[in-house]
C-alpha positions as CSV (number, residue, x, y, z in Angstrom):
1,M,-4.8,-26.3,-24.2
2,D,-2.1,-23.7,-24.5
3,Y,-1.1,-23.0,-20.9
4,E,2.0,-20.9,-21.7
5,S,-0.1,-18.0,-23.1
6,M,-2.3,-17.9,-19.9
7,T,-1.6,-15.8,-16.9
8,I,-0.8,-17.1,-13.4
9,A,-4.3,-16.1,-12.1
10,Q,-6.0,-18.0,-14.9
11,L,-3.9,-21.1,-14.2
12,K,-4.7,-21.0,-10.6
13,D,-8.4,-20.7,-11.4
14,L,-8.1,-23.9,-13.4
15,L,-6.2,-25.6,-10.6
16,R,-9.0,-24.7,-8.1
17,E,-11.6,-26.1,-10.4
18,R,-9.7,-29.4,-10.5
19,G,-9.1,-29.4,-6.8
20,L,-5.3,-29.1,-7.1
21,K,-2.7,-27.1,-5.2
22,V,-2.3,-23.5,-6.4
23,G,1.2,-22.7,-4.9
24,G,4.4,-22.5,-6.9
25,K,5.9,-20.9,-10.0
26,K,4.2,-20.7,-13.4
27,S,6.2,-23.7,-14.7
28,E,5.1,-25.8,-11.8
29,L,1.4,-24.8,-12.3
30,I,1.6,-25.8,-16.0
31,E,3.1,-29.2,-15.1
32,R,0.4,-29.8,-12.5
33,L,-2.3,-28.9,-15.0
34,A,-0.7,-31.0,-17.8
35,G,-0.5,-34.0,-15.5
36,S,-4.1,-33.8,-14.5
37,E,-5.5,-33.7,-18.1
38,P,-7.6,-36.7,-19.0
39,S,-6.6,-38.8,-21.9
40,S,-7.8,-37.3,-25.2
41,E,-10.4,-39.5,-27.0
42,P,-12.3,-38.7,-30.1
43,V,-15.7,-37.3,-29.4
44,P,-18.6,-37.7,-31.8
45,E,-19.8,-34.6,-33.6
46,E,-23.3,-35.0,-32.3
47,A,-22.0,-35.0,-28.7
48,Q,-20.0,-31.9,-29.3
49,N,-23.0,-30.1,-30.8
50,A,-25.1,-31.1,-27.8
51,E,-22.4,-29.8,-25.4
52,E,-22.2,-26.5,-27.2
53,E,-26.0,-26.0,-27.1
54,V,-26.0,-26.7,-23.3
55,E,-23.2,-24.2,-22.8
56,I,-25.0,-21.5,-24.8
57,E,-28.2,-22.1,-22.8
58,E,-26.4,-21.9,-19.5
59,S,-24.6,-18.7,-20.5
60,D,-28.0,-17.2,-21.4
61,M,-29.7,-18.2,-18.2
62,T,-27.0,-17.2,-15.8
63,E,-25.8,-13.6,-16.0
64,E,-23.6,-12.7,-13.0
65,E,-22.7,-9.1,-12.3
66,D,-19.0,-8.3,-12.5
67,F,-17.5,-7.4,-9.2
68,D,-16.0,-3.9,-9.0
69,E,-12.3,-4.7,-8.4
70,E,-11.1,-1.1,-8.6
71,F,-9.2,-1.4,-5.4
72,F,-7.4,-4.5,-6.6
73,D,-3.9,-4.0,-8.0
74,E,-3.8,-5.6,-11.5
75,E,-0.2,-5.6,-12.3
76,W,3.2,-5.1,-10.7
77,E,6.7,-4.8,-12.2
78,D,9.2,-7.4,-11.1
79,E,12.9,-7.0,-10.6
80,D,13.6,-8.0,-14.3
81,G,11.3,-5.3,-15.6
82,E,8.5,-7.6,-16.7
83,Y,4.9,-7.0,-15.7
84,V,3.2,-9.9,-13.9
85,T,-0.4,-10.1,-12.7
86,R,-0.7,-9.6,-9.0
87,Q,-2.2,-12.4,-7.0
88,K,-5.7,-11.8,-5.7
89,P,-7.3,-13.4,-2.7
90,V,-10.1,-15.9,-2.8
91,L,-13.1,-14.0,-1.3
92,D,-16.7,-14.8,-0.8
93,D,-19.5,-12.4,-1.9
94,E,-20.0,-11.1,1.7
95,T,-16.4,-10.1,2.1
96,K,-16.3,-8.4,-1.3
97,A,-19.4,-6.4,-0.5
98,A,-17.9,-5.5,2.9
99,L,-14.7,-4.2,1.3
100,L,-16.7,-2.0,-1.1
101,T,-18.7,-0.7,1.9
102,R,-15.5,0.1,3.7
103,K,-14.1,1.9,0.6
104,S,-17.2,4.1,0.4
105,Q,-16.9,4.9,4.1
106,R,-13.3,6.0,3.6
107,S,-14.2,8.3,0.8
108,S,-16.7,10.2,2.9
109,M,-14.5,10.3,6.1
110,P,-13.0,13.7,6.9
111,K,-9.3,14.3,7.2
112,F,-8.4,14.6,10.8
113,R,-5.8,17.2,11.7
114,R,-3.9,17.9,14.9
115,Q,-4.7,21.0,16.9
116,E,-3.0,24.1,15.3
117,W,-1.6,22.0,12.5
118,F,-1.7,25.1,10.3
119,R,0.6,27.0,12.7
120,Y,3.5,24.6,13.1
121,F,5.0,22.6,10.2
122,R,6.0,19.7,12.4
123,L,2.4,19.2,13.5
124,A,1.1,19.1,9.9
125,R,3.3,16.1,9.3
126,T,2.2,14.1,12.3
127,G,-0.8,11.9,13.0
128,W,-3.9,12.6,15.0
129,R,-3.7,13.6,18.7
130,K,-6.7,14.3,20.9
131,P,-6.8,17.9,22.1
132,K,-6.7,18.3,25.9
133,G,-6.6,22.0,26.5
134,Y,-9.3,23.4,28.7
135,Q,-10.0,26.2,26.2
136,S,-9.1,24.3,23.1
137,K,-11.3,25.4,20.2
138,Q,-11.1,22.0,18.6
139,R,-12.1,20.2,21.8
140,L,-15.1,22.6,22.2
141,N,-16.2,21.7,18.6
142,M,-16.0,25.2,17.2
143,K,-17.3,25.4,13.6
144,Y,-14.2,26.6,12.0
145,R,-12.0,23.9,13.5
146,T,-11.3,20.5,12.0
147,P,-13.4,17.6,13.3
148,M,-12.3,15.2,16.0
149,V,-12.0,11.4,15.8
150,R,-15.2,9.8,17.1
151,I,-16.5,6.3,17.4
152,G,-19.0,6.9,14.6
153,H,-16.1,7.1,12.1
154,R,-15.2,3.5,12.6
155,K,-15.4,1.2,9.6
156,I,-17.3,-2.0,9.1
157,A,-16.1,-4.7,11.5
158,S,-16.2,-7.8,9.3
159,V,-13.2,-6.7,7.2
160,R,-11.4,-4.6,9.8
161,G,-7.6,-5.0,9.6
162,L,-7.6,-6.5,6.0
163,H,-5.5,-5.1,3.2
164,P,-7.5,-3.1,0.6
165,S,-7.0,-6.1,-1.8
166,G,-8.7,-8.4,0.8
167,F,-5.6,-10.2,2.0
168,E,-4.8,-10.7,5.7
169,E,-1.4,-9.1,6.2
170,V,1.3,-11.1,7.9
171,L,4.5,-9.3,9.1
172,V,7.6,-11.4,8.2
173,N,11.2,-10.8,9.2
174,T,12.7,-14.2,8.5
175,I,12.3,-16.8,5.7
176,S,11.1,-19.4,8.2
177,E,8.0,-17.4,8.9
178,L,6.7,-18.0,5.4
179,D,6.0,-21.7,6.1
180,G,2.4,-22.5,6.8
181,L,0.9,-19.4,5.3
182,D,-2.2,-19.7,3.0
183,P,-1.5,-18.0,-0.4
184,E,-5.3,-17.7,-1.0
185,R,-6.0,-15.8,2.1
186,Q,-2.8,-14.3,3.5
187,A,-0.2,-11.9,2.1
188,V,3.3,-11.1,3.3
189,R,4.6,-7.7,4.4
190,I,8.4,-7.7,5.0
191,G,9.6,-5.8,8.1
192,S,11.3,-2.4,7.5
193,K,14.5,-3.5,9.3
194,V,15.1,-6.4,6.9
195,G,18.1,-5.8,4.6
196,N,18.3,-6.3,0.8
197,R,20.1,-9.6,1.1
198,K,17.6,-11.3,3.3
199,R,14.7,-9.5,1.5
200,S,15.7,-11.0,-1.9
201,V,15.7,-14.5,-0.3
202,I,12.3,-13.9,1.1
203,H,11.1,-12.7,-2.3
204,D,12.3,-15.9,-4.0
205,R,10.8,-18.1,-1.3
206,A,7.5,-16.3,-1.4
207,D,7.4,-16.8,-5.2
208,Q,7.9,-20.5,-4.8
209,L,5.1,-20.8,-2.3
210,G,2.8,-18.5,-4.4
211,L,2.6,-15.8,-1.7
212,R,2.1,-12.2,-2.5
213,V,4.5,-9.6,-1.1
214,L,2.7,-6.4,-0.4
215,N,5.8,-4.2,-0.1
216,R,7.9,-5.7,-2.8
217,R,10.7,-3.5,-3.9
218,R,13.3,-3.5,-6.7
219,I,16.6,-5.0,-5.5
220,Q,19.7,-4.7,-7.7
221,R,21.4,-8.1,-7.1
222,K,25.1,-8.0,-7.3
223,G,27.8,-10.6,-6.7
224,D,26.6,-13.5,-4.5
225,M,23.1,-12.1,-4.3
226,R,22.2,-13.3,-7.8
């Protein structure tokens, strides 16, 4: 099998089917798959035809609906300018359905504005604040005012706090915090105060462990940063 022409996501699917570790770079995944291949022995033509018939029957009997992965990011551009498939989490059917439900809830949710956001430019650029004035038109629910945040606008609880891709976000500031994370369930978000030197080291270590960095940025490596 030509593993070089396959993407990282396809290689990891093969590793999961064989019960092997999915972390590491693409070269490591290929070596792991190549080492787990059974010895090639000639198979009679009758057995091959029988296997093909069984595969055709199974494909006709089982027709699974494709999951709408519109909210998943398909590709990202790395520091060298090459496009690489983004890693996706391993989710069950209930979690996928809950993510789609949350997406539909967000599309129907109104945009909450601060009181008199149209009057002051600085208020239009800030987040929501509850109106507290005794004669506040927004607090009194006047029709021509923007709606207020209420408990009914809360999203589905089973996927609350998850990234839109389905990953559980883990805030990381040092390289040692990457150890022990699950690449199939957790993703990394680097702190905003981390500099480019340490950030590039975290990028390399995350790639070795097979972890996805949600806020990956292009870093021009010069001198000893290469």
